[in-house]
C-alpha positions in Angstrom: 46.0 209.8 49.4 45.0 212.4 51.9 41.7 212.8 50.3 40.9 209.2 51.0 41.7 209.6 54.7 39.7 212.8 54.9 36.7 211.2 53.3 37.0 208.3 55.8 37.0 210.7 58.7 34.1 212.7 57.4 32.0 209.5 57.1 32.3 208.9 60.8 30.2 212.0 61.6 27.3 210.4 59.7 27.8 207.0 61.4 25.5 206.2 64.3 26.4 203.2 66.4 23.8 201.2 68.3 24.9 202.4 71.8 23.8 199.3 73.8 25.7 197.0 71.4 28.9 199.1 71.0 31.9 199.8 73.1 32.8 203.1 71.3 33.0 204.7 67.9 36.5 204.9 66.3 36.4 208.4 64.8 39.8 208.0 63.2 38.9 205.1 61.0 35.1 205.3 60.9 34.4 202.1 62.7 31.9 201.1 65.4 33.7 198.9 67.9 31.1 196.3 68.7 30.6 194.4 71.9 31.0 190.6 71.8 28.0 189.0 70.1 27.2 191.9 67.7 28.4 192.9 64.3 27.6 195.2 61.3 28.7 198.7 60.5 26.5 200.0 63.3 26.7 196.9 65.6 23.1 196.2 64.7 23.4 192.6 63.8 23.4 189.7 66.2 26.3 187.3 65.7 25.2 183.7 65.5 28.0 182.1 67.5 26.6 178.7 66.9 27.9 178.8 63.3 31.5 178.7 64.5 33.3 175.5 65.1 33.6 174.0 68.6 31.7 176.7 70.4 30.3 174.3 72.9 31.9 171.3 74.6 31.5 167.8 73.0 28.0 166.2 73.2 26.2 169.5 73.7 24.2 171.7 71.4 24.6 175.4 70.8 21.5 177.6 71.1 21.9 181.2 69.8 20.5 184.1 71.8 20.6 187.9 71.2 24.2 189.0 71.7 25.2 185.6 73.2 24.5 181.9 73.2 23.9 178.9 75.5 25.2 175.3 75.5 22.9 172.5 76.5 23.7 168.8 76.8 22.3 166.5 74.1 19.7 163.9 74.9 21.5 160.9 76.5 24.0 163.2 78.2 24.0 165.2 81.4 26.3 168.0 82.8 29.0 166.8 85.2 29.2 169.6 87.7 32.8 168.8 88.6 34.3 168.6 85.1 31.8 171.0 83.4 31.5 168.4 80.5 28.4 166.6 79.1 28.9 162.9 80.0 27.1 159.8 79.0 24.2 158.5 81.0 24.2 154.8 81.8 20.6 154.2 83.0 19.6 151.2 80.9 19.3 147.7 82.3 18.0 145.8 79.3 19.6 147.3 76.3 23.4 146.9 75.8 24.2 150.2 74.0 27.7 150.7 72.6 27.9 154.2 74.1 25.2 156.0 76.1 21.7 155.1 77.2 18.9 156.8 79.0 15.4 156.0 80.1 12.1 157.7 79.8 9.6 155.9 81.9 10.2 152.2 81.1 11.5 152.9 77.6 15.3 152.6 77.1 17.1 154.5 74.3 20.6 154.3 73.0 22.5 157.5 72.1 25.7 158.5 70.3 28.3 161.2 70.8 28.3 164.2 68.3 30.5 162.6 65.7 28.8 159.2 65.6 25.4 158.0 64.5 23.2 155.1 65.5 22.9 152.2 63.2 19.6 150.5 62.3 20.1 147.9 65.0 19.4 150.6 67.6 22.5 149.7 69.7 25.7 150.5 67.8 27.2 154.0 67.3 29.3 154.1 64.1 31.3 156.7 62.2 28.9 158.1 59.5 29.9 158.5 55.9 30.8 162.0 54.7 27.8 163.4 52.8 27.6 162.2 49.2 25.2 161.7 46.4 23.3 163.6 43.7 21.9 166.2 46.1 25.4 166.8 47.3 26.6 167.9 43.9 28.9 164.9 43.4 30.3 163.8 40.1 28.8 160.4 39.1 30.6 157.6 37.2 28.5 156.5 34.3 28.6 155.2 30.8 29.7 158.7 29.7 33.1 158.0 31.4 36.0 156.1 30.0 35.8 152.3 29.6 38.8 150.2 30.5 39.0 146.5 29.9 41.1 144.6 32.5 41.2 140.8 32.0 37.9 141.0 30.2 36.4 142.9 33.1 34.9 146.2 32.2 35.8 149.1 34.5 34.5 152.6 34.3 37.1 155.3 35.0 36.2 158.9 35.7 37.4 161.9 33.7 40.5 163.5 35.2 39.9 165.1 38.6 42.4 168.0 38.8 43.8 168.6 42.2 44.5 172.3 41.7 46.7 172.8 44.7 48.5 169.5 44.3 48.6 166.8 47.0 51.7 165.3 48.6 51.9 161.5 48.0 54.9 159.6 49.2 58.1 161.3 50.2 58.7 163.1 46.8 58.5 166.9 46.7 56.5 166.6 43.5 52.8 167.0 44.2 50.1 164.9 42.6 47.8 167.0 40.5 45.3 164.6 38.9 43.2 161.6 40.1 41.1 159.0 38.4 38.3 157.1 40.1 37.6 153.5 39.0 34.4 151.6 39.6 36.6 148.7 40.7 37.1 150.2 44.2 40.4 152.1 43.6 41.7 155.6 42.8 44.7 156.2 40.5 46.9 159.3 41.1 49.0 160.9 38.4 48.9 160.8 34.7 48.9 157.1 33.8 48.4 154.6 31.1 45.7 152.3 32.2 47.2 149.4 30.3 49.8 149.3 33.1 47.2 148.5 35.7 47.2 144.8 36.7 44.4 142.9 35.1 43.2 141.7 38.5 43.5 143.4 41.9 47.2 143.2 43.0 48.7 146.0 45.0 52.2 144.4 44.9 52.2 144.1 41.1 50.9 147.7 40.8 53.7 148.8 43.1 56.4 147.2 40.9 54.8 149.1 37.9 55.2 152.4 39.7 51.5 153.0 40.1 50.3 155.5 42.7 47.0 154.1 44.0 44.5 154.4 46.8 42.5 151.1 47.2 39.8 151.1 49.8 38.3 147.9 48.3 40.0 146.9 45.0 38.0 144.0 43.6 36.2 142.7 40.6 33.1 144.9 40.9 30.1 144.9 38.6 30.2 148.4 37.0 26.5 148.4 36.1 25.1 147.7 39.6 25.1 150.6 42.2 27.0 153.8 41.5 30.2 155.7 42.4 30.4 159.4 43.3 33.2 161.8 43.8 33.5 165.3 45.1 36.6 167.5 45.3 36.7 170.2 48.0 39.6 172.7 48.0 40.0 175.4 50.5 42.2 177.8 48.6 40.7 177.8 45.1 38.3 180.7 44.6 37.0 179.2 41.3 35.5 176.1 42.9 31.8 176.0 42.4 31.1 175.4 46.1 33.6 178.0 47.3 32.2 179.4 50.5 29.3 177.0 50.7 27.9 175.7 53.9 28.4 172.1 52.8 32.0 172.7 52.0 32.6 174.2 55.4 31.0 171.1 57.1 33.2 168.8 55.1 36.4 170.8 55.8 35.7 171.0 59.6 35.0 167.3 59.9 38.1 166.4 57.9 40.2 168.6 60.2 38.6 167.0 63.3 39.0 163.5 62.1 42.7 163.8 61.0 43.5 165.6 64.3 41.9 162.8 66.3 43.0 159.8 64.3 46.6 160.9 64.1 46.9 162.6 67.5 47.6 166.1 66.2 47.0 169.4 68.0 44.9 170.5 65.1 44.9 170.4 61.3 44.3 173.0 58.6 42.7 171.3 55.6 43.7 172.2 52.1 42.1 169.5 49.9 39.5 166.8 50.5 38.6 164.3 47.8 35.6 162.2 48.8 34.9 159.1 46.8 31.9 156.8 47.6 31.1 153.4 46.1 27.4 152.9 46.7 25.6 149.5 46.7 28.3 148.0 44.6 27.9 144.3 43.8 30.6 141.8 42.9 31.1 140.7 39.3 29.5 137.2 39.2 28.1 134.6 36.8 24.4 134.0 36.4 24.4 130.8 38.5 26.0 132.7 41.5 22.6 133.6 42.8 23.7 133.5 46.4 26.3 136.2 45.8 24.0 139.1 45.6 25.2 141.3 48.5 26.1 144.9 48.0 28.8 147.1 49.6 28.9 150.8 50.4 32.2 152.2 51.3 34.1 155.5 51.2 37.6 156.7 50.7 38.9 160.2 51.5 42.2 161.8 50.5 42.9 164.8 52.8 45.9 167.1 52.7 46.9 170.1 54.8 49.1 171.3 57.6 49.3 170.0 61.1 49.0 172.6 63.9 51.9 172.9 66.3 52.7 174.9 69.4 55.8 177.1 69.3 56.6 179.5 72.1 53.1 179.2 73.4 51.6 180.1 70.0 49.7 177.9 67.6 51.4 177.7 64.2 51.1 175.6 61.0 53.8 173.0 60.4 56.0 173.9 57.4 55.5 170.6 55.6 52.2 169.7 54.1 50.9 166.2 54.8 48.3 164.0 53.3 46.2 161.2 54.7 43.6 158.7 53.5 40.6 157.5 55.5 38.7 154.4 54.6 35.1 154.1 56.1 33.2 150.8 56.1 30.0 151.4 58.0 28.5 148.5 60.0 25.7 146.9 58.1 26.7 148.4 54.7 29.3 145.8 53.8 27.3 142.7 52.7 29.3 140.7 50.2 29.4 137.0 51.1 32.7 135.4 51.8 33.8 133.4 48.8 37.2 131.6 48.9 39.8 132.9 46.5 37.9 136.1 45.7 40.6 138.7 45.4 40.1 141.9 47.3 43.0 144.3 48.0 42.9 147.1 50.6 45.8 149.5 50.9 47.8 152.4 49.5 50.7 152.6 47.0 53.0 155.6 46.9 56.8 155.1 47.0 56.0 152.5 49.6 53.1 150.1 49.9 50.7 149.9 52.8 48.3 146.9 52.7 45.8 145.6 55.3 46.5 142.0 56.2 44.2 139.0 55.8 42.1 140.7 53.1 41.8 137.3 51.3 40.2 135.7 54.4 36.6 135.8 55.6 37.6 138.8 57.7 37.2 140.9 54.7 33.5 140.3 54.8 33.5 141.5 58.4 35.6 144.6 57.9 32.7 146.9 59.0 32.7 145.1 62.3 36.5 145.2 62.9 37.9 148.0 65.0 40.3 150.0 62.7 43.5 151.7 63.7 41.4 154.8 64.5 39.7 153.1 67.4 36.4 153.0 65.6 34.5 150.2 63.9 35.3 150.0 60.2 37.5 153.1 60.1 41.1 153.0 59.0 43.4 156.0 58.3 47.0 156.3 57.0 49.5 159.0 56.4 50.4 158.8 52.8 52.6 161.8 51.9 54.7 164.7 53.0 56.1 167.7 51.1 58.2 170.6 52.0 58.9 172.2 48.6 58.1 175.7 47.4 54.8 174.7 45.9 53.7 173.3 49.3 55.0 176.4 51.1 53.2 178.7 48.6 49.9 176.7 49.2 50.3 176.9 52.9 50.8 180.6 52.9 48.0 181.4 50.4 45.6 179.1 52.3 46.3 180.8 55.6 45.7 184.3 54.1 42.7 183.7 51.9 40.2 185.0 54.5 41.7 188.4 54.0 39.8 188.7 50.7 36.5 188.8 52.6 37.8 191.1 55.3 36.3 194.6 54.9 38.9 196.2 57.3 41.7 194.7 55.2 40.1 196.1 52.0 39.8 199.5 53.6 43.5 199.4 54.8 44.6 198.6 51.2 42.7 201.6 49.8 44.3 204.0 52.3 47.9 203.2 51.3 49.9 205.5 49.1 50.2 204.4 45.5 53.7 203.7 44.2 55.3 206.5 42.2 56.3 205.5 38.7 60.0 206.3 39.1 62.6 206.6 41.9 62.8 210.4 41.1 59.2 210.7 42.1 59.5 209.0 45.5 58.4 211.4 48.2 59.2 211.5 51.9 56.8 208.6 52.6 59.1 206.1 51.0 62.3 204.4 52.4 64.6 201.9 50.8 63.9 198.4 52.1 66.1 196.1 50.0 67.9 195.6 46.8 67.2 192.6 44.6 68.4 190.9 41.4 71.7 189.3 40.3 73.1 192.8 39.7 71.5 194.2 42.8 69.9 196.9 40.6 66.3 196.3 41.7 65.5 198.8 44.4 62.4 198.2 46.6 60.9 200.9 48.8 58.3 200.7 51.5 56.2 203.3 53.3 58.3 204.6 56.2 57.2 204.3 59.8 57.4 208.1 60.1 54.9 208.6 57.3 52.6 206.0 58.7 52.8 207.5 62.2 51.4 210.7 60.7 48.9 209.7 58.1 48.3 205.9 58.6 48.6 205.5 62.3 46.2 202.6 62.7 46.9 200.9 59.4 48.9 197.6 59.8 49.5 197.2 56.1 52.4 198.5 53.9 53.4 198.4 50.3 56.5 197.4 48.4 57.4 199.4 45.3 60.2 198.0 43.1 62.2 199.7 40.4 65.0 198.7 38.0 67.6 201.4 38.5 70.9 201.2 36.5 73.2 203.7 38.2 75.7 205.3 35.9 79.3 204.2 36.4 80.8 207.7 36.2 80.4 210.8 38.5 78.3 212.9 36.1 75.5 214.4 38.2 73.3 214.8 35.1 73.6 211.1 34.2 72.8 210.3 37.8 69.6 212.3 37.8 68.5 211.0 34.4 69.0 207.4 35.6 66.7 208.1 38.5 64.1 209.6 36.2 64.4 206.7 33.8 64.2 204.0 36.5 61.5 201.6 35.5 58.6 200.6 37.8 58.4 196.8 37.9 54.8 195.5 37.4 53.4 192.3 38.8 54.2 190.2 35.7 57.8 190.0 37.0 58.8 187.9 40.0 61.0 190.9 41.1 58.0 193.2 41.5 56.6 194.7 44.7 53.1 194.1 46.2 51.0 194.9 49.1 52.6 193.9 52.4 50.6 192.3 55.1 52.4 194.4 57.7 55.3 196.8 58.1 58.7 195.3 57.0 60.7 197.5 59.4 62.4 195.9 62.4 61.6 199.0 64.4 58.0 199.1 63.5 55.3 199.0 66.2 53.9 196.0 64.4 56.0 192.8 64.3 57.8 192.7 60.9 58.0 188.9 60.8 54.7 188.7 59.0 56.0 191.0 56.3 59.2 189.1 55.9 57.2 185.9 55.6 54.9 187.7 53.1 57.9 188.7 50.9 59.3 185.1 51.1 55.9 183.8 50.0 55.9 186.1 47.0 59.3 184.7 46.0 58.1 181.1 46.3 54.7 181.7 44.6 55.9 183.9 41.8 59.5 182.9 41.1 59.9 179.3 42.2 56.4 178.0 41.4 54.7 180.7 39.3 51.5 179.7 37.4 48.1 180.2 39.0 49.6 180.3 42.5 51.2 183.6 41.7 47.9 185.0 40.3 46.2 184.0 43.6 49.0 185.6 45.6 48.5 188.9 43.8 44.7 188.6 44.3 45.3 188.7 48.0 48.4 191.0 48.0 47.9 193.1 44.8 50.3 195.2 42.9 48.1 198.3 42.4 50.3 199.8 39.7 52.0 203.2 39.8 51.1 206.9 39.5 52.8 209.9 38.0 51.2 212.1 40.6 53.9 213.7 42.7 52.8 214.8 46.2 55.8 216.9 47.1 57.7 219.9 45.9 61.5 220.5 46.1 63.4 223.5 47.5 67.1 224.1 47.9 69.7 226.3 49.7 73.3 226.4 48.5 76.5 228.4 47.7 77.1 232.0 48.8 73.7 231.6 50.1 71.3 231.2 47.3 67.8 229.9 48.1 65.2 228.3 45.8 61.8 228.6 47.5 59.1 226.0 47.5 57.3 228.0 44.8 60.4 228.0 42.6 61.8 231.5 43.2 65.6 231.8 43.2 67.2 234.7 45.2 70.5 235.5 47.0 70.8 236.2 50.8 74.4 236.2 52.0 73.9 237.2 55.6 75.9 236.1 58.6 74.0 234.5 61.5 71.2 232.1 62.2 67.9 232.2 60.3 64.5 230.5 60.2 64.4 228.7 56.9 61.0 227.2 57.4 58.4 227.5 60.0 55.2 225.4 60.1 53.6 226.4 63.3 50.5 224.3 62.7 52.8 221.2 62.8 55.1 222.6 65.4 58.0 222.2 63.0 61.0 224.6 62.5 64.0 224.4 60.3 66.8 226.9 60.9 70.1 227.5 59.1 73.5 229.0 60.2 75.7 230.9 57.9 79.4 231.9 58.4 82.1 233.6 56.3 83.7 231.2 53.8 87.1 232.6 55.0 88.1 235.3 57.5 88.7 238.1 54.9 85.9 237.2 52.5 82.5 239.0 52.3 81.0 235.7 51.1 79.1 233.5 53.6 78.0 229.9 53.3 75.8 227.5 55.2 77.6 225.7 58.0 74.8 224.2 60.1 71.1 223.2 59.9 68.8 222.4 62.8 65.3 221.0 62.5 62.8 220.2 65.2 59.3 218.8 65.3 57.4 218.8 68.6 59.6 217.6 71.4 60.6 214.1 70.2 62.3 214.8 66.8 65.4 217.0 66.6 68.2 216.8 63.9 71.2 219.1 63.9 73.9 218.8 61.1 77.1 220.9 61.3 80.1 221.3 59.1 83.1 219.7 60.8 86.2 221.8 61.7 88.1 220.3 58.7 85.1 221.3 56.4 85.2 217.8 54.8 82.6 216.0 56.9 79.4 216.5 58.9 78.8 216.3 62.6 75.5 214.7 63.5 73.3 215.3 66.6 70.0 213.4 66.9 67.8 214.3 69.8 70.9 216.0 71.3 73.0 212.8 71.1 76.2 212.8 69.0 75.9 210.1 66.3 78.7 211.3 64.1 81.0 208.4 64.5 78.3 205.8 64.2 76.9 207.6 61.1 80.2 207.4 59.2 81.1 203.9 60.4 77.8 202.3 59.5 77.4 202.0 55.7 73.6 201.4 56.2 73.0 203.8 59.0 69.3 204.1 59.7 67.8 205.5 62.9 64.1 206.1 63.8 63.6 208.4 66.8 60.2 209.6 67.8 58.5 211.1 64.7 61.6 211.2 62.5 63.8 208.8 60.5 67.4 209.5 59.7 69.1 207.6 56.9 72.6 207.6 55.4 72.7 207.8 51.6 75.6 207.9 49.1 75.1 209.8 45.9 78.0 210.0 43.4 80.5 209.2 46.3 78.9 212.1 48.3 77.7 211.1 51.7 74.2 212.5 52.4 72.1 212.5 55.5 68.4 212.4 54.9 66.0 213.3 57.8 62.3 212.7 57.4 59.7 214.2 59.7 56.2 213.0 60.3 54.8 216.4 59.4 55.7 215.8 55.7 59.1 217.5 55.5 62.2 215.6 54.3 65.7 217.2 54.1 69.0 216.1 52.6 72.2 217.7 53.8 75.6 217.1 52.4 79.1 218.7 52.2 79.7 220.6 49.0 83.0 222.6 48.8 83.8 223.7 52.4 80.1 224.3 53.0 76.9 222.5 53.6 74.0 222.4 51.1 70.4 221.3 51.7 67.6 219.9 49.6 64.1 220.0 50.9 61.1 217.9 49.8 57.8 219.2 51.3 54.5 217.4 51.1 51.8 219.3 49.2 49.4 219.0 52.1 51.5 221.7 53.7 50.3 224.2 51.1 49.6 227.6 52.7 51.2 226.5 56.0 54.9 227.3 55.6 56.8 230.6 56.1 60.5 231.6 56.4 63.3 232.0 53.9 62.0 229.2 51.7 58.9 231.2 51.2 55.2 231.1 51.5 54.3 227.8 49.9 51.2 228.5 47.9 52.2 228.3 44.2 52.6 232.1 44.0 56.2 233.4 43.5 55.1 237.0 44.1 54.5 236.7 47.8 57.6 234.7 48.8 59.0 237.6 50.9 56.4 237.3 53.7 57.5 238.6 57.1 56.7 236.8 60.5 53.9 239.3 61.1 52.3 238.4 57.8 53.4 241.5 55.9 54.0 240.7 52.2 56.9 242.5 50.6 57.1 243.1 46.8 58.3 240.2 44.8 60.9 242.2 43.0 63.1 243.2 46.0 66.7 244.2 45.3 69.5 242.2 46.8 70.0 244.9 49.4 66.3 244.9 50.4 66.1 241.1 50.6 68.8 241.2 53.2 67.7 244.2 55.3 63.9 244.1 54.9 63.3 240.4 54.7 66.1 238.1 55.9 66.9 240.1 59.0 63.3 239.7 60.1 63.8 236.0 60.1 66.9 236.0 62.3 66.8 233.5 65.1 66.4 234.8 68.6 67.2 233.2 72.0 63.4 232.4 72.3 63.1 230.9 68.8 66.4 229.1 68.4 66.3 225.3 68.1 70.1 225.1 67.8 72.3 223.1 70.1 75.4 225.1 71.3 78.7 224.1 72.8 79.1 224.8 76.5 81.1 227.9 75.9 78.7 229.3 73.2 75.2 230.5 72.8 73.0 232.4 70.4 75.1 235.5 70.7 78.1 233.7 69.3 76.5 233.6 65.9 74.6 236.9 65.9 76.3 239.6 63.9 73.9 242.5 63.6 76.5 244.9 62.2 77.6 242.6 59.3 77.3 244.1 55.9 77.4 241.6 53.0 78.6 242.0 49.5 75.8 243.3 47.3 75.5 243.0 43.6 76.3 246.6 42.9 79.6 246.2 44.9 80.9 243.3 42.9 84.2 243.6 41.0 83.1 244.2 37.5 86.6 243.7 36.2 86.1 240.0 36.7 82.7 239.9 35.1 83.9 238.7 31.7 85.7 235.8 33.3 82.6 235.0 35.4 80.4 234.9 32.3 82.9 232.8 30.4 82.8 230.3 33.3 79.1 230.4 34.1 77.2 231.6 31.1 75.4 234.9 31.0 72.2 233.8 32.7 73.5 231.8 35.7 73.4 234.7 38.2 74.2 232.5 41.2 77.3 231.1 39.6 78.4 234.6 38.5 77.8 236.1 41.9 79.7 233.3 43.7 82.7 233.7 41.4 82.8 237.4 41.8 82.6 237.2 45.6 85.2 234.3 46.0 87.1 234.1 42.7 86.8 230.4 43.3 85.8 228.7 40.0 85.0 225.3 41.6 82.8 226.9 44.2 80.9 228.9 41.5 80.5 225.9 39.3 79.1 223.9 42.2 76.4 226.4 42.7 75.6 226.3 39.0 75.4 222.5 39.1 73.1 222.5 42.2 70.7 224.9 40.5 70.7 222.9 37.3 70.0 219.8 39.3 67.0 221.5 41.0 65.7 222.8 37.7 66.0 219.4 36.1 64.1 217.7 38.9 61.4 220.4 39.2 60.8 220.2 35.4 60.5 216.4 35.6 58.1 216.5 38.5 55.9 219.0 36.7 54.6 216.3 34.5 52.5 215.0 37.4 49.9 217.7 36.5 49.2 220.2 33.8 51.0 223.5 34.7 50.0 226.9 33.2 53.1 228.8 32.2 53.6 232.3 30.9 56.4 234.6 29.6 57.0 238.2 30.7 59.7 238.9 28.2 57.4 239.3 25.2 53.7 238.9 24.4 51.9 236.7 26.9 51.5 233.1 25.8 50.1 230.3 28.0 51.7 226.9 27.7 51.2 223.5 29.2 54.1 221.2 30.3 53.0 217.6 29.9 55.7 215.2 30.9 59.4 214.3 30.6 60.0 211.4 28.3 62.0 208.4 29.1 64.9 209.7 27.1 65.0 212.9 29.2 63.3 215.2 26.7 60.5 217.5 27.7 57.4 217.9 25.6 55.5 221.2 25.6 52.3 222.2 23.9 50.7 225.6 23.4 47.1 225.8 24.6 45.8 227.2 21.4 48.0 225.0 19.1 48.5 221.4 18.3 52.2 221.9 17.7 54.5 219.9 20.0 58.1 221.0 20.6 60.5 218.5 22.0 62.9 220.2 24.4 66.2 218.6 25.1 67.6 221.3 27.3 67.1 225.0 28.0 69.6 227.3 26.3 71.9 229.8 27.8 70.3 233.2 27.7 66.8 231.8 27.3 65.7 233.6 30.4 67.3 236.9 31.2 65.7 238.2 34.5 66.8 237.3 38.0 63.6 235.3 38.5 65.0 232.3 36.7 62.4 229.6 36.2 62.3 226.8 33.8 58.7 227.5 33.0 59.5 231.0 31.6 62.5 229.6 29.7 60.2 227.0 28.0 57.6 229.5 27.0 60.2 232.0 25.8 61.7 229.3 23.7 58.3 228.5 22.1 57.7 232.2 21.4 61.1 232.8 19.9 61.2 229.4 18.1 64.4 228.7 19.9 66.1 225.3 19.7 66.7 224.2 23.3 70.0 222.6 24.2 70.3 222.3 28.0 68.3 220.7 30.7 67.6 223.6 33.0 68.4 227.3 33.2 72.1 227.9 32.9 
């Protein structure tokens, strides 16, 4: 992930923006920020603003210039200085133009507004037909289509025209998905038996037979004279042959404008347009009807989409999808003679019937000269359907987001995001629980935290949802708990419960408004659970599930018991001092983690952790202390006491500055998890009258950390590095660890990040004369009991029992180390790890991965033999440097059957 970001930033240095066309160069994301009118990666390309819709006011033409554009009034119009609009000229005295007129010398000329055209009479402006014909790529009804005989009249019917997105028709939530065009001047919607169609045009009879029909001019039409064309345009279907074509854009823009104007809408976003045109169609007549030779050209459009509304000052799409029809009869193109009793029906049938009146009178022969309900000659429009169901909502959402597929910035933002880990156990500090799903609430979905984004994805608006099926065990067995996390299954996109890319951050406290993300998640539910089919596929094309990765980008560390510390490189040692110490210092990130230890009881030489304090920069500070009753934690976030709110709120989450603090419950154990932008996450919880901490550190901090958790570089031999950089031997005794190493990392008044009570300060916790219990001072009379309790190789458990004689306390340390060992072994499958044994002849091994059943698989480099390891045996590793790696290699060398998960 970080490599991608690094490469992006490197590319900026080679990027040269055209200075005169650019505002500045965005070095973080590698973009030239272009001035208005320019585009391209270097701002070198002129934007043709005239290609956009409605750049200039009505009745004017757009003229592109370098970096800008000009608007000029069309011929027949002039600029009104007061209104700033192009208005009609009225200069003619002889010609009676329907709209505008101008003179040039003594010649008078009629003109039309943008959306109208002049008829052949030279006077009348009419609504033009939508483009149609062979050159337009239309489908043509011919003898290859179906033949239907109605009352001995032959009618050609088109092959099914599939409306891929579905179109509302009537008030039913069910969308119509297929249409048939008939040469007889009508369109049938829905799968139908043509035997149910009335033998002669009759809308009322068709209505009683439950036909869905659009009838712009249903009549007995000669199927062999003239021709009929059809063309389906769909905005949200990528497989359409004309997807992205200029012709389609023209059709869609005109449809949006016409519906907005005809139905008085603020605007309209078009989803589907079906254009059907009957060209030069003649009536069906007998040979002696020579006088009835006129031909008609008319057009019907079925248009669906979403009205635009204004809510709170913002333009939004209406939730319901609506559909309309437009009938166009252009003046001079409707030339049938009037014949009494000729049956012509014009109207629409859905769950209601809409029919134009007087269509059996001579008026039908003049319909091109009649002002329709749109205000234009020969143009009628009706609303024919509304739908609010999940299919409609899915269509609406996908249509509105489809432009993202061609957005290069969006594509780059997708590539920058972290990839989902394959199990919950592999989730690093970047991820935070967003929601639980499923009937049993066992689907856990995580998103990238705002803290992680603030650090590594600061300008990235996108996020990602990763979902897992996690069946938590019913009991309180820690091993079952950890195994359930390791066996949690990543849910891929073939499930409606899966995750996907999010259009924005889902967090309510995010810098970006989370309403878009919530809508995004709801749309996924609609498209992939309630509707499914191809709509889900299209959703994932825009918001993909990019799969999961076994690469783990963090390493664990731990501090527990009578202080035992497991470093970031996996070294376990004991340091039971009394005071305040620097656990981790990352000076490059201005991050410090400090720990406080105190005696477990007044007369004991054993100490335990009682407080942790972590700080990054000046805006992120967490301090967790053991309460006086030693049963709970006290919580201070940026110096404010949140203890009560933390325990009262079951879903406590707080984001402050560059950190996030979350309450988690693990096996009835309350845990506070604090995540810092630098890449450090810590979990603190109450064990047995003490605090324990688990650390998860991003691998980008390699070679940047120092302190009691070691020099994070993959080398266990240099863990004892002093503040001045001096490296002590890796085999220090318990005595030397305390005096030569730990005391050098004691907190001073200048370095302390602890908060103190008003009557306390650093000196209250400083005990320079304290002498701890060392291994050579332990009561050996109790050693047998300790080994019986802990096993011979669990040195931490043995040590804790001998210093406290508390079996539960000692067993808790054993359990914590086992949990760490189990997790670190599991995480090791993210890459091949070279292992070696020091107890016998050197043998290099490779650890491949933990299987779903919890077993480990190890292979020798020079052998093809695989050994399945259930668990590491007691005594498999005999030196204080207890690592799972050495135990595994030792087991291979000695052909040991392994029985325990971890080092006991």
